[in-house]
C-alpha positions, 0 to 999 in steps of 0.5 A: 825294945822287945817289939823293935828287936822282934821286928828287926829279927823278922826283917832279917829273917825274911829278906836278904841282909842288904834289903833288910838294912834298907828297910830298917833304915827307912822305918827308923827315918819314918819314926824320927819324922813322925816324932818331929812332926808330932811335936811341931803339930801338937799331934800326940802319937802321930805315925806317918808312912813314907813320903807324906806331905802335911802343908799348912800345919798351922790350920790343921788340928790333930787328935791323938794317935792318928796314923797314915800309910805312904803318900798322905797329902794333907793340905790346908790351902791358905793362898792360890794365886791372888786368892786368900783363904782361912782353911781349917782341917780338924782330925779326931782321935785314932783316925787311920789313913791308908796309902795315897789319901789326898785331903785339901781344904780352903774352908772347912773339913772335919773328920771324926774320931776312929774313922778308917780311910782306904787307899787313893781317896780324895776329899776336898771342899772346893774345885778348880773352877766355879761352875754354878752361880755368879762369876763362873769359870770359862772353858777358855781358861786353863784349869790350873788358872781357874779360881778355887771354889764352888764346893762347901764344907765337909763333915765326916762323923765318927766311926766312918769307913771310906773304901778305896778310890772314893771321892768326897766333894763338899758340901758333904756330910757323912753321918756317924757309923756310915760306910762309903763303898769303894769307887764311890763319889759322895756329895750331899748327905749320907745318913748315919749307920748307912752304907752307900755306893756308886757314882753318885753314891746312893744308900744300899743298906742301913743298920737296923738297931732292933735286929742288929743287921744291915738291911737293904735300903 
């Protein structure tokens, strides 16, 4: 109660009364939404910001104390047109999503514990359309009508930090303790304890456990 009272006092002190009341009402609603979602999704300690969407919750498993800023779009896609899928999204403990993170799966996305996501990050195990192998999509077909596929599983290890505006498309494996620089595009394997950056992302530093420093790749 003391923390709540302190937060309300701070809002009233720093904002006009009307705006402060709107902020208090909005935060109270977010807390209620998070509480209900946590119960329904078996996600203890789940905290959601404004305008978050969780779709296909029966195919998503949460660890403890997952938090998200505004506009999280988390979707396990079980059907698209005539296509049917069996998606699975697994999120570990204490994962933190900043604003406007979009995660979409038709097969498998796994996120390890203690990962930190920046803002405006896209993670997906599929594309709109198939552009290699058999039964490839035609450019004469509207992108929204093309079959979903052409990707692969995404595995993000523990203690991974992903910078703002990054895109991760499966198949992709990001090792434990890796860092993905802002504005990067990741596909394939990122070794553990490595910093990658660029489009496509390439290693720029790795952690030297003998010296305790991040050395140039």
